[in-house]
C-alpha positions as CSV (number, residue, x, y, z in Angstrom):
1,M,21.1,26.0,-5.6
2,N,22.0,22.9,-7.8
3,S,20.4,19.3,-7.4
4,P,23.2,18.0,-5.2
5,E,22.8,21.1,-2.9
6,R,19.1,20.9,-2.8
7,N,19.5,17.0,-1.8
8,N,22.0,18.0,0.8
9,Y,19.9,20.4,2.1
10,A,17.1,18.3,2.4
11,K,18.9,15.7,4.3
12,Y,20.3,18.3,6.7
13,R,16.6,19.5,7.4
14,M,15.5,16.0,7.9
15,E,18.3,15.4,10.6
16,K,17.3,18.6,12.3
17,S,13.8,17.6,12.1
18,R,14.5,14.3,13.9
19,E,16.6,16.0,16.6
20,T,13.9,18.7,17.2
21,L,11.3,15.9,17.4
22,E,13.5,14.1,20.2
23,A,13.6,17.5,21.9
24,A,9.8,17.6,21.8
25,E,9.6,14.1,23.4
26,L,11.9,15.1,26.2
27,L,9.6,18.3,26.9
28,I,6.6,16.2,26.8
29,R,7.8,13.9,29.5
30,K,8.8,16.8,31.5
31,G,5.4,18.4,31.1
32,I,7.0,21.6,29.5
33,W,3.9,22.0,27.3
34,N,4.4,25.4,25.4
35,S,8.1,24.5,24.6
36,A,7.0,21.3,23.4
37,I,4.5,22.6,21.2
38,N,7.2,25.1,19.7
39,R,9.5,21.9,18.9
40,L,6.7,20.1,17.6
41,Y,6.1,23.0,15.1
42,Y,9.9,23.3,14.3
43,A,10.3,19.5,13.8
44,A,7.3,19.7,11.0
45,Y,8.7,23.2,9.8
46,Y,12.5,21.7,9.1
47,A,11.1,18.6,7.3
48,I,8.7,20.8,5.1
49,S,11.2,23.4,4.3
50,G,13.6,20.7,3.3
51,L,10.9,19.3,1.1
52,L,10.2,22.6,-0.5
53,V,14.2,23.2,-1.0
54,K,14.4,19.7,-2.7
55,S,11.6,20.5,-4.9
56,G,12.9,24.0,-6.0
57,V,10.4,26.0,-4.2
58,E,11.7,29.2,-2.7
59,T,10.5,30.8,0.5
60,K,11.6,33.3,2.7
61,T,9.3,33.3,6.0
62,H,7.6,30.9,8.0
63,A,4.3,32.1,6.3
64,G,5.7,31.3,2.9
65,V,6.6,27.8,4.0
66,K,3.0,27.1,4.9
67,T,1.6,28.8,1.8
68,Q,4.0,26.9,-0.6
69,F,3.4,23.5,1.3
70,F,-0.2,23.9,1.0
71,L,0.1,25.1,-2.7
72,H,2.4,22.2,-4.0
73,F,1.7,19.4,-1.7
74,V,-1.6,19.7,0.1
75,K,-3.7,21.0,-2.5
76,T,-2.1,18.5,-5.2
77,G,-3.0,15.6,-3.0
78,K,0.6,14.6,-2.5
79,I,0.1,15.3,1.3
80,E,-3.3,14.7,2.9
81,M,-5.3,17.5,4.0
82,N,-5.5,16.6,7.6
83,M,-1.8,16.8,7.6
84,G,-1.6,20.2,6.0
85,K,-4.4,21.3,8.5
86,L,-2.1,19.9,11.6
87,Y,0.9,21.9,10.4
88,A,-1.3,25.1,9.9
89,D,-2.5,24.5,13.5
90,L,0.9,23.8,14.7
91,F,2.0,27.4,13.0
92,D,-0.7,29.2,15.0
93,W,-0.1,27.3,18.2
94,R,3.6,28.1,18.2
95,Q,2.5,31.9,17.9
96,K,0.1,31.6,20.6
97,G,2.3,29.4,23.0
98,G,5.6,31.6,22.1
99,Y,4.2,35.2,21.9
100,G,0.9,35.2,23.8
101,D,0.6,36.3,27.2
102,F,-1.1,34.3,30.1
103,F,-1.6,31.4,27.8
104,D,-0.4,27.7,28.8
105,F,-0.9,24.7,26.9
106,T,-2.0,21.4,28.9
107,E,-0.8,17.9,28.7
108,E,-4.4,17.3,27.0
109,D,-3.5,19.7,24.2
110,V,0.0,18.5,23.7
111,T,0.2,14.7,24.1
112,P,-2.4,13.7,21.3
113,L,-0.2,15.7,18.8
114,L,3.1,13.7,19.0
115,K,1.8,10.6,17.1
116,P,0.2,13.0,14.1
117,V,3.4,15.2,13.9
118,K,5.5,12.1,13.4
119,E,3.2,11.0,10.7
120,L,3.2,14.3,9.0
121,I,7.0,14.1,9.2
122,G,7.0,10.6,7.7
123,A,4.7,11.6,4.8
124,V,7.2,14.8,3.9
125,H,10.2,12.4,4.0
126,E,8.4,10.2,1.3
127,E,7.9,13.0,-0.5
128,I,11.4,14.2,-0.5
129,N,12.4,10.5,-1.4
130,K,10.3,10.9,-4.5
131,A,11.4,14.4,-5.3
132,P,14.0,14.6,-8.4
């Protein structure tokens, strides 16, 4: 992928991130907690995958996105450690909420995540703008 294509991909992924974050907010208002966790995860995932592509980092799996994000952005201090931990937690919670039998998130689990996820996406967007 050449530089203009990477730029376009990152813009597309950020738009998907914004749309998915809006969906998460709707689900939170409706009290649909497991689906809200899923959408919060994907809102972050779309932004982070756009950042990685813009930066020339290739991945093939969700676990690969998580690993490369930590390697290139969290461990280097470009993204704060607490934001990296939030993304790792969202990764795990998406699995638990989507595939775990007899497990349901609650309002107390989900509602406090909205602001930090928005901050994570904002930090990722700033890094996208810095990337060549």
